[in-house]
PDB file of N, H, CA, C and O in Angstrom:
ATOM      1  N   MET A   1       0.845  -1.174   0.000  1.00  0.00           N
ATOM      2  CA  MET A   1       0.000   0.000   0.000  1.00  0.00           C
ATOM      3  C   MET A   1       0.888   1.234   0.000  1.00  0.00           C
ATOM      4  O   MET A   1       1.779   1.360   0.839  1.00  0.00           O
ATOM      5  N   LYS A   2       0.654   2.125  -0.917  1.00  0.00           N
ATOM      6  H   LYS A   2      -0.070   2.022  -1.599  1.00  0.00           H
ATOM      7  CA  LYS A   2       1.439   3.348  -1.002  1.00  0.00           C
ATOM      8  C   LYS A   2       0.813   4.420  -0.120  1.00  0.00           C
ATOM      9  O   LYS A   2      -0.408   4.556  -0.049  1.00  0.00           O
ATOM     10  N   LYS A   3       1.671   5.170   0.542  1.00  0.00           N
ATOM     11  H   LYS A   3       2.663   5.059   0.484  1.00  0.00           H
ATOM     12  CA  LYS A   3       1.179   6.273   1.356  1.00  0.00           C
ATOM     13  C   LYS A   3       0.934   7.483   0.467  1.00  0.00           C
ATOM     14  O   LYS A   3       1.710   7.769  -0.445  1.00  0.00           O
ATOM     15  N   ALA A   4      -0.137   8.174   0.739  1.00  0.00           N
ATOM     16  H   ALA A   4      -0.768   7.941   1.479  1.00  0.00           H
ATOM     17  CA  ALA A   4      -0.447   9.379  -0.026  1.00  0.00           C
ATOM     18  C   ALA A   4       0.487  10.500   0.395  1.00  0.00           C
ATOM     19  O   ALA A   4       0.757  10.666   1.585  1.00  0.00           O
ATOM     20  N   LEU A   5       0.976  11.256  -0.544  1.00  0.00           N
ATOM     21  H   LEU A   5       0.757  11.121  -1.510  1.00  0.00           H
ATOM     22  CA  LEU A   5       1.831  12.389  -0.240  1.00  0.00           C
ATOM     23  C   LEU A   5       0.975  13.551   0.224  1.00  0.00           C
ATOM     24  O   LEU A   5      -0.064  13.847  -0.365  1.00  0.00           O
ATOM     25  N   ILE A   6       1.408  14.187   1.251  1.00  0.00           N
ATOM     26  H   ILE A   6       2.252  13.947   1.730  1.00  0.00           H
ATOM     27  CA  ILE A   6       0.667  15.323   1.795  1.00  0.00           C
ATOM     28  C   ILE A   6       1.334  16.597   1.308  1.00  0.00           C
ATOM     29  O   ILE A   6       2.527  16.811   1.525  1.00  0.00           O
ATOM     30  N   LYS A   7       0.565  17.426   0.660  1.00  0.00           N
ATOM     31  H   LYS A   7      -0.404  17.252   0.484  1.00  0.00           H
ATOM     32  CA  LYS A   7       1.087  18.708   0.179  1.00  0.00           C
ATOM     33  C   LYS A   7       0.971  19.736   1.295  1.00  0.00           C
ATOM     34  O   LYS A   7      -0.105  19.940   1.856  1.00  0.00           O
ATOM     35  N   THR A   8       2.075  20.370   1.604  1.00  0.00           N
ATOM     36  H   THR A   8       2.949  20.204   1.148  1.00  0.00           H
ATOM     37  CA  THR A   8       2.063  21.424   2.611  1.00  0.00           C
ATOM     38  C   THR A   8       2.720  22.657   2.030  1.00  0.00           C
ATOM     39  O   THR A   8       3.486  22.575   1.069  1.00  0.00           O
ATOM     40  N   LYS A   9       2.419  23.793   2.616  1.00  0.00           N
ATOM     41  H   LYS A   9       1.797  23.861   3.396  1.00  0.00           H
ATOM     42  CA  LYS A   9       3.049  25.030   2.185  1.00  0.00           C
ATOM     43  C   LYS A   9       4.489  25.029   2.661  1.00  0.00           C
ATOM     44  O   LYS A   9       4.783  24.605   3.779  1.00  0.00           O
ATOM     45  N   ARG A  10       5.380  25.502   1.813  1.00  0.00           N
ATOM     46  H   ARG A  10       5.141  25.846   0.905  1.00  0.00           H
ATOM     47  CA  ARG A  10       6.785  25.588   2.189  1.00  0.00           C
ATOM     48  C   ARG A  10       7.014  26.810   3.051  1.00  0.00           C
ATOM     49  O   ARG A  10       6.436  27.873   2.825  1.00  0.00           O
ATOM     50  N   ASP A  11       7.857  26.639   4.028  1.00  0.00           N
ATOM     51  H   ASP A  11       8.326  25.775   4.212  1.00  0.00           H
ATOM     52  CA  ASP A  11       8.246  27.742   4.891  1.00  0.00           C
ATOM     53  C   ASP A  11       9.171  28.650   4.083  1.00  0.00           C
ATOM     54  O   ASP A  11      10.169  28.177   3.539  1.00  0.00           O
ATOM     55  N   PRO A  12       8.863  29.937   3.994  1.00  0.00           N
ATOM     56  CA  PRO A  12       9.699  30.830   3.184  1.00  0.00           C
ATOM     57  C   PRO A  12      11.121  30.975   3.733  1.00  0.00           C
ATOM     58  O   PRO A  12      12.022  31.385   3.001  1.00  0.00           O
ATOM     59  N   ASP A  13      11.332  30.647   4.999  1.00  0.00           N
ATOM     60  H   ASP A  13      10.600  30.314   5.593  1.00  0.00           H
ATOM     61  CA  ASP A  13      12.671  30.738   5.578  1.00  0.00           C
ATOM     62  C   ASP A  13      13.528  29.512   5.269  1.00  0.00           C
ATOM     63  O   ASP A  13      14.741  29.537   5.478  1.00  0.00           O
ATOM     64  N   MET A  14      12.911  28.443   4.774  1.00  0.00           N
ATOM     65  H   MET A  14      11.926  28.422   4.604  1.00  0.00           H
ATOM     66  CA  MET A  14      13.650  27.219   4.464  1.00  0.00           C
ATOM     67  C   MET A  14      14.248  27.313   3.059  1.00  0.00           C
ATOM     68  O   MET A  14      13.559  27.649   2.096  1.00  0.00           O
ATOM     69  N   LEU A  15      15.519  27.015   2.965  1.00  0.00           N
ATOM     70  H   LEU A  15      16.079  26.742   3.747  1.00  0.00           H
ATOM     71  CA  LEU A  15      16.193  27.037   1.667  1.00  0.00           C
ATOM     72  C   LEU A  15      15.842  25.781   0.883  1.00  0.00           C
ATOM     73  O   LEU A  15      15.465  24.765   1.466  1.00  0.00           O
ATOM     74  N   ASP A  16      15.965  25.851  -0.431  1.00  0.00           N
ATOM     75  H   ASP A  16      16.272  26.677  -0.904  1.00  0.00           H
ATOM     76  CA  ASP A  16      15.680  24.701  -1.282  1.00  0.00           C
ATOM     77  C   ASP A  16      16.627  23.533  -1.005  1.00  0.00           C
ATOM     78  O   ASP A  16      16.281  22.378  -1.253  1.00  0.00           O
ATOM     79  N   GLU A  17      17.825  23.838  -0.490  1.00  0.00           N
ATOM     80  H   GLU A  17      18.105  24.776  -0.289  1.00  0.00           H
ATOM     81  CA  GLU A  17      18.802  22.786  -0.203  1.00  0.00           C
ATOM     82  C   GLU A  17      18.359  21.879   0.943  1.00  0.00           C
ATOM     83  O   GLU A  17      18.843  20.754   1.069  1.00  0.00           O
ATOM     84  N   TYR A  18      17.439  22.367   1.778  1.00  0.00           N
ATOM     85  H   TYR A  18      17.046  23.281   1.675  1.00  0.00           H
ATOM     86  CA  TYR A  18      16.971  21.573   2.917  1.00  0.00           C
ATOM     87  C   TYR A  18      15.858  20.654   2.437  1.00  0.00           C
ATOM     88  O   TYR A  18      14.730  21.093   2.212  1.00  0.00           O
ATOM     89  N   ASP A  19      16.180  19.393   2.286  1.00  0.00           N
ATOM     90  H   ASP A  19      17.096  19.036   2.469  1.00  0.00           H
ATOM     91  CA  ASP A  19      15.209  18.416   1.785  1.00  0.00           C
ATOM     92  C   ASP A  19      14.922  17.398   2.888  1.00  0.00           C
ATOM     93  O   ASP A  19      15.755  16.541   3.185  1.00  0.00           O
ATOM     94  N   PHE A  20      13.755  17.498   3.481  1.00  0.00           N
ATOM     95  H   PHE A  20      13.078  18.194   3.239  1.00  0.00           H
ATOM     96  CA  PHE A  20      13.369  16.576   4.537  1.00  0.00           C
ATOM     97  C   PHE A  20      12.343  15.552   4.045  1.00  0.00           C
ATOM     98  O   PHE A  20      11.664  14.912   4.848  1.00  0.00           O
ATOM     99  N   SER A  21      12.235  15.404   2.743  1.00  0.00           N
ATOM    100  H   SER A  21      12.787  15.924   2.090  1.00  0.00           H
ATOM    101  CA  SER A  21      11.213  14.519   2.181  1.00  0.00           C
ATOM    102  C   SER A  21      11.438  13.054   2.561  1.00  0.00           C
ATOM    103  O   SER A  21      10.486  12.273   2.569  1.00  0.00           O
ATOM    104  N   HIS A  22      12.658  12.673   2.871  1.00  0.00           N
ATOM    105  H   HIS A  22      13.431  13.307   2.865  1.00  0.00           H
ATOM    106  CA  HIS A  22      12.937  11.285   3.258  1.00  0.00           C
ATOM    107  C   HIS A  22      13.207  11.162   4.759  1.00  0.00           C
ATOM    108  O   HIS A  22      13.676  10.127   5.232  1.00  0.00           O
ATOM    109  N   GLY A  23      12.911  12.214   5.490  1.00  0.00           N
ATOM    110  H   GLY A  23      12.530  13.055   5.106  1.00  0.00           H
ATOM    111  CA  GLY A  23      13.128  12.193   6.938  1.00  0.00           C
ATOM    112  C   GLY A  23      12.113  11.307   7.642  1.00  0.00           C
ATOM    113  O   GLY A  23      11.021  11.051   7.135  1.00  0.00           O
ATOM    114  N   VAL A  24      12.502  10.848   8.824  1.00  0.00           N
ATOM    115  H   VAL A  24      13.389  11.055   9.236  1.00  0.00           H
ATOM    116  CA  VAL A  24      11.632  10.004   9.626  1.00  0.00           C
ATOM    117  C   VAL A  24      11.286  10.764  10.896  1.00  0.00           C
ATOM    118  O   VAL A  24      12.172  11.103  11.680  1.00  0.00           O
ATOM    119  N   ARG A  25      10.014  11.029  11.100  1.00  0.00           N
ATOM    120  H   ARG A  25       9.294  10.754  10.463  1.00  0.00           H
ATOM    121  CA  ARG A  25       9.559  11.779  12.272  1.00  0.00           C
ATOM    122  C   ARG A  25       9.701  10.904  13.519  1.00  0.00           C
ATOM    123  O   ARG A  25       9.267   9.753  13.541  1.00  0.00           O
ATOM    124  N   GLY A  26      10.316  11.474  14.548  1.00  0.00           N
ATOM    125  H   GLY A  26      10.668  12.410  14.530  1.00  0.00           H
ATOM    126  CA  GLY A  26      10.416  10.787  15.835  1.00  0.00           C
ATOM    127  C   GLY A  26      11.383   9.620  15.852  1.00  0.00           C
ATOM    128  O   GLY A  26      11.232   8.713  16.671  1.00  0.00           O
ATOM    129  N   LYS A  27      12.361   9.617  14.980  1.00  0.00           N
ATOM    130  H   LYS A  27      12.484  10.354  14.315  1.00  0.00           H
ATOM    131  CA  LYS A  27      13.280   8.491  14.848  1.00  0.00           C
ATOM    132  C   LYS A  27      14.016   8.188  16.150  1.00  0.00           C
ATOM    133  O   LYS A  27      14.245   7.020  16.463  1.00  0.00           O
ATOM    134  N   TYR A  28      14.388   9.204  16.908  1.00  0.00           N
ATOM    135  H   TYR A  28      14.202  10.153  16.654  1.00  0.00           H
ATOM    136  CA  TYR A  28      15.176   9.010  18.115  1.00  0.00           C
ATOM    137  C   TYR A  28      14.407   9.332  19.390  1.00  0.00           C
ATOM    138  O   TYR A  28      15.011   9.418  20.460  1.00  0.00           O
ATOM    139  N   VAL A  29      13.101   9.512  19.306  1.00  0.00           N
ATOM    140  H   VAL A  29      12.611   9.443  18.437  1.00  0.00           H
ATOM    141  CA  VAL A  29      12.332   9.955  20.467  1.00  0.00           C
ATOM    142  C   VAL A  29      12.341   8.921  21.594  1.00  0.00           C
ATOM    143  O   VAL A  29      12.395   9.307  22.762  1.00  0.00           O
ATOM    144  N   LYS A  30      12.290   7.635  21.289  1.00  0.00           N
ATOM    145  H   LYS A  30      12.246   7.321  20.341  1.00  0.00           H
ATOM    146  CA  LYS A  30      12.313   6.601  22.329  1.00  0.00           C
ATOM    147  C   LYS A  30      13.644   6.600  23.060  1.00  0.00           C
ATOM    148  O   LYS A  30      13.685   6.462  24.282  1.00  0.00           O
ATOM    149  N   ARG A  31      14.733   6.755  22.316  1.00  0.00           N
ATOM    150  H   ARG A  31      14.700   6.868  21.323  1.00  0.00           H
ATOM    151  CA  ARG A  31      16.063   6.775  22.927  1.00  0.00           C
ATOM    152  C   ARG A  31      16.206   7.996  23.839  1.00  0.00           C
ATOM    153  O   ARG A  31      16.776   7.898  24.926  1.00  0.00           O
ATOM    154  N   LEU A  32      15.697   9.127  23.402  1.00  0.00           N
ATOM    155  H   LEU A  32      15.234   9.206  22.519  1.00  0.00           H
ATOM    156  CA  LEU A  32      15.765  10.345  24.204  1.00  0.00           C
ATOM    157  C   LEU A  32      14.955  10.193  25.487  1.00  0.00           C
ATOM    158  O   LEU A  32      15.427  10.543  26.568  1.00  0.00           O
ATOM    159  N   ALA A  33      13.747   9.677  25.368  1.00  0.00           N
ATOM    160  H   ALA A  33      13.364   9.393  24.489  1.00  0.00           H
ATOM    161  CA  ALA A  33      12.879   9.521  26.534  1.00  0.00           C
ATOM    162  C   ALA A  33      13.455   8.523  27.526  1.00  0.00           C
ATOM    163  O   ALA A  33      13.300   8.703  28.734  1.00  0.00           O
ATOM    164  N   ALA A  34      14.109   7.484  27.049  1.00  0.00           N
ATOM    165  H   ALA A  34      14.235   7.338  26.068  1.00  0.00           H
ATOM    166  CA  ALA A  34      14.660   6.458  27.932  1.00  0.00           C
ATOM    167  C   ALA A  34      15.896   6.950  28.672  1.00  0.00           C
ATOM    168  O   ALA A  34      16.155   6.516  29.794  1.00  0.00           O
ATOM    169  N   GLY A  35      16.655   7.838  28.068  1.00  0.00           N
ATOM    170  H   GLY A  35      16.445   8.191  27.156  1.00  0.00           H
ATOM    171  CA  GLY A  35      17.934   8.199  28.655  1.00  0.00           C
ATOM    172  C   GLY A  35      18.021   9.591  29.225  1.00  0.00           C
ATOM    173  O   GLY A  35      19.111  10.036  29.584  1.00  0.00           O
ATOM    174  N   SER A  36      16.914  10.292  29.321  1.00  0.00           N
ATOM    175  H   SER A  36      16.028   9.930  29.029  1.00  0.00           H
ATOM    176  CA  SER A  36      17.018  11.642  29.843  1.00  0.00           C
ATOM    177  C   SER A  36      15.843  11.946  30.766  1.00  0.00           C
ATOM    178  O   SER A  36      14.776  11.336  30.697  1.00  0.00           O
ATOM    179  N   ASN A  37      16.093  12.904  31.615  1.00  0.00           N
ATOM    180  H   ASN A  37      16.960  13.400  31.672  1.00  0.00           H
ATOM    181  CA  ASN A  37      15.069  13.347  32.546  1.00  0.00           C
ATOM    182  C   ASN A  37      15.174  14.868  32.587  1.00  0.00           C
ATOM    183  O   ASN A  37      15.882  15.425  33.425  1.00  0.00           O
ATOM    184  N   ILE A  38      14.483  15.521  31.699  1.00  0.00           N
ATOM    185  H   ILE A  38      13.907  15.068  31.018  1.00  0.00           H
ATOM    186  CA  ILE A  38      14.617  16.957  31.531  1.00  0.00           C
ATOM    187  C   ILE A  38      13.678  17.682  32.489  1.00  0.00           C
ATOM    188  O   ILE A  38      12.493  17.361  32.584  1.00  0.00           O
ATOM    189  N   VAL A  39      14.226  18.657  33.190  1.00  0.00           N
ATOM    190  H   VAL A  39      15.188  18.917  33.113  1.00  0.00           H
ATOM    191  CA  VAL A  39      13.446  19.485  34.098  1.00  0.00           C
ATOM    192  C   VAL A  39      13.691  20.931  33.705  1.00  0.00           C
ATOM    193  O   VAL A  39      14.838  21.343  33.536  1.00  0.00           O
ATOM    194  N   VAL A  40      12.626  21.702  33.560  1.00  0.00           N
ATOM    195  H   VAL A  40      11.694  21.367  33.698  1.00  0.00           H
ATOM    196  CA  VAL A  40      12.746  23.104  33.189  1.00  0.00           C
ATOM    197  C   VAL A  40      12.553  23.947  34.442  1.00  0.00           C
ATOM    198  O   VAL A  40      11.530  23.851  35.120  1.00  0.00           O
ATOM    199  N   LEU A  41      13.548  24.770  34.736  1.00  0.00           N
ATOM    200  H   LEU A  41      14.379  24.848  34.185  1.00  0.00           H
ATOM    201  CA  LEU A  41      13.490  25.633  35.915  1.00  0.00           C
ATOM    202  C   LEU A  41      12.867  26.975  35.554  1.00  0.00           C
ATOM    203  O   LEU A  41      13.026  27.469  34.438  1.00  0.00           O
ATOM    204  N   SER A  42      12.169  27.544  36.497  1.00  0.00           N
ATOM    205  H   SER A  42      12.039  27.143  37.403  1.00  0.00           H
ATOM    206  CA  SER A  42      11.657  28.900  36.318  1.00  0.00           C
ATOM    207  C   SER A  42      12.849  29.856  36.261  1.00  0.00           C
ATOM    208  O   SER A  42      13.881  29.584  36.874  1.00  0.00           O
ATOM    209  N   PRO A  43      12.727  30.962  35.542  1.00  0.00           N
ATOM    210  CA  PRO A  43      13.856  31.885  35.390  1.00  0.00           C
ATOM    211  C   PRO A  43      14.444  32.375  36.717  1.00  0.00           C
ATOM    212  O   PRO A  43      15.662  32.510  36.838  1.00  0.00           O
ATOM    213  N   ASP A  44      13.592  32.641  37.712  1.00  0.00           N
ATOM    214  H   ASP A  44      12.603  32.530  37.614  1.00  0.00           H
ATOM    215  CA  ASP A  44      14.127  33.120  38.994  1.00  0.00           C
ATOM    216  C   ASP A  44      14.924  32.046  39.710  1.00  0.00           C
ATOM    217  O   ASP A  44      15.897  32.359  40.396  1.00  0.00           O
ATOM    218  N   VAL A  45      14.535  30.791  39.567  1.00  0.00           N
ATOM    219  H   VAL A  45      13.744  30.537  39.009  1.00  0.00           H
ATOM    220  CA  VAL A  45      15.280  29.686  40.176  1.00  0.00           C
ATOM    221  C   VAL A  45      16.573  29.451  39.400  1.00  0.00           C
ATOM    222  O   VAL A  45      17.616  29.192  40.000  1.00  0.00           O
ATOM    223  N   ALA A  46      16.516  29.539  38.085  1.00  0.00           N
ATOM    224  H   ALA A  46      15.669  29.750  37.597  1.00  0.00           H
ATOM    225  CA  ALA A  46      17.691  29.326  37.242  1.00  0.00           C
ATOM    226  C   ALA A  46      18.789  30.353  37.521  1.00  0.00           C
ATOM    227  O   ALA A  46      19.970  30.069  37.326  1.00  0.00           O
ATOM    228  N   GLU A  47      18.400  31.545  37.977  1.00  0.00           N
ATOM    229  H   GLU A  47      17.440  31.776  38.135  1.00  0.00           H
ATOM    230  CA  GLU A  47      19.403  32.560  38.318  1.00  0.00           C
ATOM    231  C   GLU A  47      20.248  32.124  39.508  1.00  0.00           C
ATOM    232  O   GLU A  47      21.434  32.445  39.585  1.00  0.00           O
ATOM    233  N   VAL A  48      19.639  31.395  40.433  1.00  0.00           N
ATOM    234  H   VAL A  48      18.676  31.133  40.371  1.00  0.00           H
ATOM    235  CA  VAL A  48      20.335  30.960  41.646  1.00  0.00           C
ATOM    236  C   VAL A  48      21.233  29.759  41.368  1.00  0.00           C
ATOM    237  O   VAL A  48      22.297  29.625  41.972  1.00  0.00           O
ATOM    238  N   PHE A  49      20.811  28.891  40.461  1.00  0.00           N
ATOM    239  H   PHE A  49      19.947  29.000  39.970  1.00  0.00           H
ATOM    240  CA  PHE A  49      21.549  27.667  40.156  1.00  0.00           C
ATOM    241  C   PHE A  49      22.126  27.751  38.743  1.00  0.00           C
ATOM    242  O   PHE A  49      21.393  27.574  37.770  1.00  0.00           O
ATOM    243  N   PRO A  50      23.414  28.015  38.615  1.00  0.00           N
ATOM    244  CA  PRO A  50      24.010  28.227  37.295  1.00  0.00           C
ATOM    245  C   PRO A  50      24.180  26.968  36.449  1.00  0.00           C
ATOM    246  O   PRO A  50      24.307  27.056  35.228  1.00  0.00           O
ATOM    247  N   ASP A  51      24.183  25.780  37.098  1.00  0.00           N
ATOM    248  H   ASP A  51      24.080  25.709  38.090  1.00  0.00           H
ATOM    249  CA  ASP A  51      24.386  24.553  36.335  1.00  0.00           C
ATOM    250  C   ASP A  51      23.710  23.374  37.023  1.00  0.00           C
ATOM    251  O   ASP A  51      23.202  23.503  38.136  1.00  0.00           O
ATOM    252  N   SER A  52      23.707  22.225  36.355  1.00  0.00           N
ATOM    253  H   SER A  52      24.119  22.120  35.450  1.00  0.00           H
ATOM    254  CA  SER A  52      23.019  21.055  36.893  1.00  0.00           C
ATOM    255  C   SER A  52      23.675  20.525  38.161  1.00  0.00           C
ATOM    256  O   SER A  52      22.997  19.970  39.025  1.00  0.00           O
ATOM    257  N   ASP A  53      24.991  20.693  38.280  1.00  0.00           N
ATOM    258  H   ASP A  53      25.542  21.144  37.579  1.00  0.00           H
ATOM    259  CA  ASP A  53      25.674  20.224  39.493  1.00  0.00           C
ATOM    260  C   ASP A  53      25.180  20.966  40.735  1.00  0.00           C
ATOM    261  O   ASP A  53      24.992  20.357  41.787  1.00  0.00           O
ATOM    262  N   SER A  54      24.971  22.268  40.617  1.00  0.00           N
ATOM    263  H   SER A  54      25.124  22.764  39.762  1.00  0.00           H
ATOM    264  CA  SER A  54      24.497  23.038  41.770  1.00  0.00           C
ATOM    265  C   SER A  54      23.058  22.673  42.120  1.00  0.00           C
ATOM    266  O   SER A  54      22.691  22.667  43.295  1.00  0.00           O
ATOM    267  N   VAL A  55      22.248  22.373  41.126  1.00  0.00           N
ATOM    268  H   VAL A  55      22.546  22.377  40.172  1.00  0.00           H
ATOM    269  CA  VAL A  55      20.877  21.944  41.384  1.00  0.00           C
ATOM    270  C   VAL A  55      20.884  20.599  42.093  1.00  0.00           C
ATOM    271  O   VAL A  55      20.168  20.406  43.076  1.00  0.00           O
ATOM    272  N   ASN A  56      21.693  19.670  41.595  1.00  0.00           N
ATOM    273  H   ASN A  56      22.274  19.827  40.797  1.00  0.00           H
ATOM    274  CA  ASN A  56      21.774  18.351  42.216  1.00  0.00           C
ATOM    275  C   ASN A  56      22.269  18.435  43.649  1.00  0.00           C
ATOM    276  O   ASN A  56      21.740  17.748  44.524  1.00  0.00           O
ATOM    277  N   GLU A  57      23.262  19.254  43.904  1.00  0.00           N
ATOM    278  H   GLU A  57      23.692  19.812  43.194  1.00  0.00           H
ATOM    279  CA  GLU A  57      23.798  19.420  45.260  1.00  0.00           C
ATOM    280  C   GLU A  57      22.719  19.947  46.208  1.00  0.00           C
ATOM    281  O   GLU A  57      22.589  19.457  47.330  1.00  0.00           O
ATOM    282  N   ALA A  58      21.957  20.929  45.771  1.00  0.00           N
ATOM    283  H   ALA A  58      22.063  21.327  44.859  1.00  0.00           H
ATOM    284  CA  ALA A  58      20.893  21.497  46.605  1.00  0.00           C
ATOM    285  C   ALA A  58      19.792  20.472  46.854  1.00  0.00           C
ATOM    286  O   ALA A  58      19.280  20.380  47.970  1.00  0.00           O
ATOM    287  N   LEU A  59      19.427  19.715  45.850  1.00  0.00           N
ATOM    288  H   LEU A  59      19.843  19.790  44.944  1.00  0.00           H
ATOM    289  CA  LEU A  59      18.375  18.721  46.024  1.00  0.00           C
ATOM    290  C   LEU A  59      18.828  17.573  46.922  1.00  0.00           C
ATOM    291  O   LEU A  59      18.028  17.037  47.689  1.00  0.00           O
ATOM    292  N   ARG A  60      20.089  17.193  46.836  1.00  0.00           N
ATOM    293  H   ARG A  60      20.739  17.628  46.213  1.00  0.00           H
ATOM    294  CA  ARG A  60      20.609  16.150  47.742  1.00  0.00           C
ATOM    295  C   ARG A  60      20.579  16.625  49.185  1.00  0.00           C
ATOM    296  O   ARG A  60      20.228  15.860  50.084  1.00  0.00           O
ATOM    297  N   ALA A  61      20.944  17.879  49.414  1.00  0.00           N
ATOM    298  H   ALA A  61      21.229  18.500  48.684  1.00  0.00           H
ATOM    299  CA  ALA A  61      20.908  18.432  50.769  1.00  0.00           C
ATOM    300  C   ALA A  61      19.470  18.471  51.279  1.00  0.00           C
ATOM    301  O   ALA A  61      19.222  18.135  52.437  1.00  0.00           O
ATOM    302  N   LEU A  62      18.544  18.862  50.460  1.00  0.00           N
ATOM    303  H   LEU A  62      18.746  19.135  49.519  1.00  0.00           H
ATOM    304  CA  LEU A  62      17.142  18.897  50.847  1.00  0.00           C
ATOM    305  C   LEU A  62      16.621  17.483  51.123  1.00  0.00           C
ATOM    306  O   LEU A  62      15.887  17.270  52.087  1.00  0.00           O
ATOM    307  N   ALA A  63      16.991  16.539  50.296  1.00  0.00           N
ATOM    308  H   ALA A  63      17.588  16.712  49.512  1.00  0.00           H
ATOM    309  CA  ALA A  63      16.567  15.152  50.493  1.00  0.00           C
ATOM    310  C   ALA A  63      17.089  14.604  51.817  1.00  0.00           C
ATOM    311  O   ALA A  63      16.385  13.865  52.506  1.00  0.00           O
ATOM    312  N   LYS A  64      18.305  14.961  52.171  1.00  0.00           N
ATOM    313  H   LYS A  64      18.876  15.562  51.611  1.00  0.00           H
ATOM    314  CA  LYS A  64      18.891  14.522  53.442  1.00  0.00           C
ATOM    315  C   LYS A  64      18.075  15.068  54.617  1.00  0.00           C
ATOM    316  O   LYS A  64      17.816  14.344  55.579  1.00  0.00           O
ATOM    317  N   ILE A  65      17.676  16.327  54.545  1.00  0.00           N
ATOM    318  H   ILE A  65      17.887  16.915  53.764  1.00  0.00           H
ATOM    319  CA  ILE A  65      16.859  16.949  55.593  1.00  0.00           C
ATOM    320  C   ILE A  65      15.501  16.252  55.689  1.00  0.00           C
ATOM    321  O   ILE A  65      15.020  15.975  56.788  1.00  0.00           O
ATOM    322  N   VAL A  66      14.893  15.973  54.555  1.00  0.00           N
ATOM    323  H   VAL A  66      15.285  16.198  53.662  1.00  0.00           H
ATOM    324  CA  VAL A  66      13.580  15.313  54.527  1.00  0.00           C
ATOM    325  C   VAL A  66      13.683  13.921  55.147  1.00  0.00           C
ATOM    326  O   VAL A  66      12.814  13.526  55.925  1.00  0.00           O
ATOM    327  N   ARG A  67      14.731  13.179  54.811  1.00  0.00           N
ATOM    328  H   ARG A  67      15.436  13.500  54.179  1.00  0.00           H
ATOM    329  CA  ARG A  67      14.904  11.840  55.375  1.00  0.00           C
ATOM    330  C   ARG A  67      15.053  11.887  56.891  1.00  0.00           C
ATOM    331  O   ARG A  67      14.475  11.061  57.597  1.00  0.00           O
ATOM    332  N   LYS A  68      15.822  12.844  57.392  1.00  0.00           N
ATOM    333  H   LYS A  68      16.291  13.515  56.819  1.00  0.00           H
ATOM    334  CA  LYS A  68      16.016  12.967  58.838  1.00  0.00           C
ATOM    335  C   LYS A  68      14.687  13.286  59.537  1.00  0.00           C
ATOM    336  O   LYS A  68      14.369  12.703  60.573  1.00  0.00           O
ATOM    337  N   ARG A  69      13.922  14.209  58.964  1.00  0.00           N
ATOM    338  H   ARG A  69      14.180  14.682  58.122  1.00  0.00           H
ATOM    339  CA  ARG A  69      12.633  14.581  59.573  1.00  0.00           C
ATOM    340  C   ARG A  69      11.653  13.415  59.534  1.00  0.00           C
ATOM    341  O   ARG A  69      10.892  13.208  60.480  1.00  0.00           O
ATOM    342  N   THR A  70      11.669  12.651  58.440  1.00  0.00           N
ATOM    343  H   THR A  70      12.286  12.819  57.671  1.00  0.00           H
ATOM    344  CA  THR A  70      10.776  11.517  58.301  1.00  0.00           C
ATOM    345  C   THR A  70      11.111  10.440  59.336  1.00  0.00           C
ATOM    346  O   THR A  70      10.209   9.826  59.907  1.00  0.00           O
ATOM    347  N   LYS A  71      12.399  10.210  59.577  1.00  0.00           N
ATOM    348  H   LYS A  71      13.132  10.709  59.113  1.00  0.00           H
ATOM    349  CA  LYS A  71      12.829   9.212  60.574  1.00  0.00           C
ATOM    350  C   LYS A  71      12.412   9.668  61.984  1.00  0.00           C
ATOM    351  O   LYS A  71      11.970   8.853  62.794  1.00  0.00           O
ATOM    352  N   LYS A  72      12.553  10.963  62.274  1.00  0.00           N
ATOM    353  H   LYS A  72      12.912  11.625  61.617  1.00  0.00           H
ATOM    354  CA  LYS A  72      12.172  11.482  63.599  1.00  0.00           C
ATOM    355  C   LYS A  72      10.671  11.356  63.819  1.00  0.00           C
ATOM    356  O   LYS A  72      10.227  11.027  64.919  1.00  0.00           O
ATOM    357  N   LEU A  73       9.884  11.621  62.767  1.00  0.00           N
ATOM    358  H   LEU A  73      10.245  11.888  61.874  1.00  0.00           H
ATOM    359  CA  LEU A  73       8.430  11.523  62.899  1.00  0.00           C
ATOM    360  C   LEU A  73       7.974  10.082  63.061  1.00  0.00           C
ATOM    361  O   LEU A  73       6.994   9.820  63.760  1.00  0.00           O
ATOM    362  N   ALA A  74       8.672   9.141  62.424  1.00  0.00           N
ATOM    363  H   ALA A  74       9.467   9.355  61.856  1.00  0.00           H
ATOM    364  CA  ALA A  74       8.299   7.738  62.490  1.00  0.00           C
ATOM    365  C   ALA A  74       8.663   7.125  63.840  1.00  0.00           C
ATOM    366  O   ALA A  74       8.043   6.146  64.257  1.00  0.00           O
ATOM    367  N   ALA A  75       9.652   7.681  64.524  1.00  0.00           N
ATOM    368  H   ALA A  75      10.156   8.476  64.185  1.00  0.00           H
ATOM    369  CA  ALA A  75      10.118   7.109  65.796  1.00  0.00           C
ATOM    370  C   ALA A  75       9.236   7.448  66.959  1.00  0.00           C
ATOM    371  O   ALA A  75       9.511   7.033  68.084  1.00  0.00           O
TER     372      ALA A  75
END
C-alpha cells in the first residue's frame, strides 16, 4: 500500500537545499525519553543555580533533611 503524499506550504525561511522529504519523524524519540530526565526551571530559580551540578547538590541536601525529619516523625 502506497502512502499518499501530503502537500504542505513551504516555509519561506527554508532554503531549497533543505530536503526533509525522506526524513523520519520521531526516529530518536524513544532513545531520548529512555535516557534523559529533563526538568525546566523557572527563570528566577535558574538565576540561583548556574548549572546542573548546583541543582543536584541542593536537592541532595534537601533530600537529606527530609529523610532525617521523616525518621524522627516515624520514631
